[in-house]
N, C-alpha and C positions, 0 to 999 in steps of 0.2 A: 448450771447457770440458773440464777433466780430471775424471774420476770413476772410481771402482772399479765396473766393470760387474757383476761377480759379486756384490758386496755390495748394489748397488742392486737387482738382480734378486731377490735373496733377500729384501730389504726389501719389495718389491712383492708377494711371495707370502706374507708373514707374516700369518697369520690372527689373531694376538693383538694386532696394532697397530690402533689406532682411526684410521680414515680419515674425513676431513671429509665425503666423499660417495663413494658407489660404486654401481654398477649397470650394466645392459646399455645400450649405445648403439650405434647404427649409424654407421659412420665411412667417410669417403673423403677423399681429398685435395681441397682447394678449388681451383677454377679460375675464370677470369673468366667463362666461359660454362658454365652447368650443363647437363650431359647427362643426360636422364632415364634412359637405358639404362646409365649408369655404375653399376658394381656397388657396393652398400653391404655392408659387412662388419660383422656383429654382434660386438662385443667387450665384455668386462667392463672397465669403466673405474674407476680408483681415484684419488681426489684426496687428496694429503697435502702440506700446505704449499703451495709453488708448483710442485709436481711432479704432473703428470697421467700416470698409467700406463695405457697401452692394452694389454690382454692379447691373446694370440694368437686367442682365440675368446671365446664367451660364458661360459666357465667361469672362475671366480675363481682357480683353481689351474693354469690353462693356461700361465702364464709370460708375462712382458711382451714384446710385440712392438715397442713404442716407448715412449719417455719424452719428454714435452713439458714444457719449462721455461716456465712462464707469466710471463715478464717481457717488457716492451716489446711488448705485444700488445694487441689489442682483441677483446673477446668481445661479439658482437652476435647478436640474434635474426635468423634467416633468414626473411624474410617470404614465406610460402607457405601458402595455404589448405589444401593437401593433405598437409602434413607439419608436424611440430613440431621444427624444427632450429635450430642455432646455428652460427656460424662463428668460428674463431680465426684472426686475421690478424696477421702480425708486421711491425713497423716495418723490420726488416732486409731485407724483400723475399722471405724464404724462403716456400716453398709453405705455404699455410694448411691448416686442417683443418675439415671439415664434420662435425658430430655431430648425430645425429637421435635424439630421445627417443620413448618410447612414447606420451606425451601432452603436451599444452600445459603442464599444471601441472608435470610432471616436467622439462620443458625450462626453464621459468622458474626452478625450483629449481637446476638445473645452472648457468644463467647467473649467478644470484646468488652461488653458491659459487665459481665460476671468477673472477668479477670481484673477489672479496675475497681471492683466493689469492695475488696477487703483492705486491710491496713497496709499490705505490701503495695497495692496499687496507689494508695495515698502517699506512701513514702517515695514512690517513684515520681509522682507529680510534684512533691515538695523538692526533691532533688533537681528536677527539671527547672523549677522556679528559682532555686538557689543558683543554678548554673546561669540562668538568664540574667539574674541580678548582677552576678559577677561580670558577665559580658558587657552589660550596660555600664558598670563602673569602670571597666577597662577602657571602654571607648569614649567615656565622658571626660570633660575637663574638670579640674578641681572644683570650680564654682558650681558646675552642674551636679557633681557628686554631693556637695554640701546641701543642695536643695532637696536631696532625697530624704534627709533627716527632718524630723518634725520641727516646725518653726514656732515661735511664740504665738500664743492665741491672740487673734485680733478680731475686730468686728468685720464680718464679711457677708456679702449678699448671698441669698439663696438663688441658685439658677435651676431651671427645669432640666431633667435628664434628657428630654426630647431634643434639646439644643446641643447635646454632645454628639460629636462626629461618630465616635465608636462607643456603643453602650457596653460597659463592663459586665462580665458574668461572674456571679458568686452565689454559691448555695451553702447554707449551713443550718444547723438545728440549734434551738435554744430552749432549755428547760428551766422553768422558774419554780421556786419552792417557798411556800408560805409568804406570799405577797401581802403587804400590809396596806389597809385603806384607813382613811381618817375615821369613819364610823367603824369601830372595831367589830361590830356584829354583822357587817355587810361584806359579802364576797365581791371581789373586784371584777370588772370587765376590762381585759387587758389586750393590747396589741403592741407590736414592735415596729417602730419607725426607723427606717434605714436612711442615713445621711452620709455621703462620701465627702471627705476632706481632701482637697487638692492643695498641697503645701506650696506648689510652685505658683499657681494662680491666686492663692490666698482666697479660695472660694469654697462654699459648701454646696453640694448638689443633693437635692432631695431625690433619693433614688426610688424607694418603694416602701411599702408597709405590708404587714401580714393581715390576715383576717382577724377580727375581734373574737377572742375566746371569753365567753361570758360565764359568770357565776362560779369561778374557781380560784383558789389561792395558788394552785400548782399548774399553771398553763404550760403547754408544750407547743412551740412554734417551729 
C-alpha cells in the first residue's frame, strides 16, 4: 500500500480531529503461544475510520510508532481471567497484535469499535439502512413514499439546526485536489459548509461547517 507517511503521521497527532475511540492500551505482537514474561508496552491508541494508530508511548502527542489497517482481519476477545485483552489477526498471515485494556468494559468498547471500523462493518450498516428504508416504504402510503424522492428545487428558507427535535448524525471525509482560485498564484483558504435538504418540508437546514484549511490547493476535511 502506498501512502504519504509524513501526512499520515501529522494526521495521527492532530488534536482537532475527532477520533472514533482513543486511549491507553498495552500492546505486543501476537504469537501462537503466549509468554507471560513478554513485555507489554503502554501506547496511546487512536482509531479513525479503518486506521488504528499506535503511538510511541502513552502520550497522545508522542507520535505514531505503527499504523494498522483494519481490513481482512478478525478482532476477538482474548479469554483470560487475569487480563482484559483482545487480538487482531490478519487473513494474510501477517503477525497479529495483542491489545490489553484497563478494564473489561473498556476492552468490550474497543472490540465493538474495531469490529465496526473496516469495510465489512460499513457494509453491515448500509444493509441495516437499506432494510430500514424498505420498512418505511412498506408502512407508508403511496403519497408518503413519493415524498421520499427529490422534489423540484424551490426557494426555501434556512432554519437553524438547534430548532430540530432530533439532530441527525453523519460523519464523512472529503479530500479536494487542485482547488482553483481567481488569482491563479494564490493558494485558497477552504472550508466545507453542510446544509441538509428536507424534501417534505421544503426547507434547508444549516447543519455545520468544518474548520478552515489555509494555504493549500489539496485540503482534507
